N, C-alpha and C positions, 0 to 999 in steps of 0.2 A: 504493499500500499504506500510505503514512503516514497518509492520512485515516482508513483503517480502524482503525489502531492507536489514534489519538486517539479515535475513536468507541467502540472497545471499552473504552478506559480510562475513558470518560465514562459508560458504561452504568450502573455501580453508583451514580453520582451522580444519574442521571435518575430512578431509582426512589426515591431519597432526596430528590429535589428539592422536592416540595411540603412535606415536613416541615421540611427545612432552609431552604427559601425563606422560611418564616414565622418563623425564628429571629431574635430581636432581643436586644440586650443589656438586661439587667435594670436595671443601674445606668448612670449617665452616666459618660463617660470624662473623665478629667482632661486638662488641656492637655498634660501630658507624655505621656499615653497616646496622644492624638491625634497628637502630633509623631512618636511611634514608628510609628504606622500610616502616616503620610505618608512617612516614610523607607523603610519596607518596600515600600510600593506603588511608590515612585519607583525603588527598586532593581529591582523586577520590570519596570517600564516600560522602563528603560534596558537591562536584560539582553535582554529580548525584542526591543525595537526595534533594539538594536545588532546582535544576531544576525541578524535578518531583513533589515535594510537593507544589510548587508555585501555580499551577492552582486550585487545589481542596481543599487543606488543609490549607496551610499557605502562603497566598499571601505575597510576599516580600522576600521569601527565595532565589529565583533566583537572585534578586538584591543584597542581602547580600553577596552571593557567588561572584558575579561579583565585588563587592566593595572590598572584601577580596583579590581576585585574582589580582585586579588592584593594590592594596597596596602592596601585598606580592609576586606578580608574579615572580620577580627576585629571590627570596628566594626559591620559589617552583621549578623554573627552575634549580637552583643549586642542589637541592636534586635529581631531575630527572637526571641530568648529573652525579652526584655521583653514583647513582643507575646503570646508563648505564655502568660505568666503572667496576662494580661488575659483570655485565653480560658479559662484554667483557673478563674479567679475566677468568670467569668460562666456557664460551661457545665459545670463540674465533671466529671461522668462522660462527657460528650460533647465535651469540649474539643478533642481531636484530630480527631474527625470534623467538627466545625463549622469548625475552623480549616482543615482540608483542603478543605472545601467553599468557604470564602471565598477561599483561595489558588487553587484550581482555576478559580473564576470569573474571578479577575484575570488569571491566566496565559492562559486561553482567550481572554479579551477582547483582551489585547495580542498574543497569538500570531496571531490571525486578523483583526486590524485591517487594513483595506486600506492597502497601501503606496502612497505617492505621493512626488513630488519634495519637496513641502512637509513631509510627515510625516517622511521620512527626513532631510531637511535640518535639521529641528528636533532629531531624535535626535542627529545628527552634531554640531550646535552644542553641545548640552547635554553630550555626552560629552567633546568637546574642552575645554570650560570646566571640567567636574568633574575631568578628568585633570590639567589644568594647575594649577588652583587648589585642588584637594583637597576634603576633607570639608566644610569650611564652605560652599563653593560648592554642593556636592551638597545640603547641608541647606537652603540658601536656595532652590534649585531646587524642592525637595520642597514648600515652602510655596506655590508658585505652581502648579506642574504638578499637584499632588495636592490642590488646594483643595477638590475635591468630597467629600473625606472628611467634611467637616462636614455634608454632606447625607446621607451614608450612616449616620452613627452618632449616637447621642444624646450631646451634649456637655454637661458640667457648666457652668452659667452662674453 
């Protein structure tokens, strides 16, 4: 039943796909805006990975994510709010629609990424480090794990 729910939720995006798939940022993003995007994406990656790897590969990863989110939720929310401002600047009337599309694409990617010992081991390692060392560690991780952001977005040089 779960795949059906996901498919049903994705159907509205499928119809909007070609239009939203062509959406690009009009202006370049500053280094600070790119950093925010990396942090948001890294949070989504660890949340989805932690929740999915918990059952079969690394018990405790979901709890580690919840602990991290409890501790740093306000900072994560700050990054999300900053990111929303970028979307509002770039897409004005369609900001929420475009941001929802971007977020849905990221969540879907991480939610259905094939699980393996290596993948879940990496998620476990990153969560242990971020939980033990805090926000600065999470921020450093986002620079490496989410390095592909520079390929997805137009960066000011």
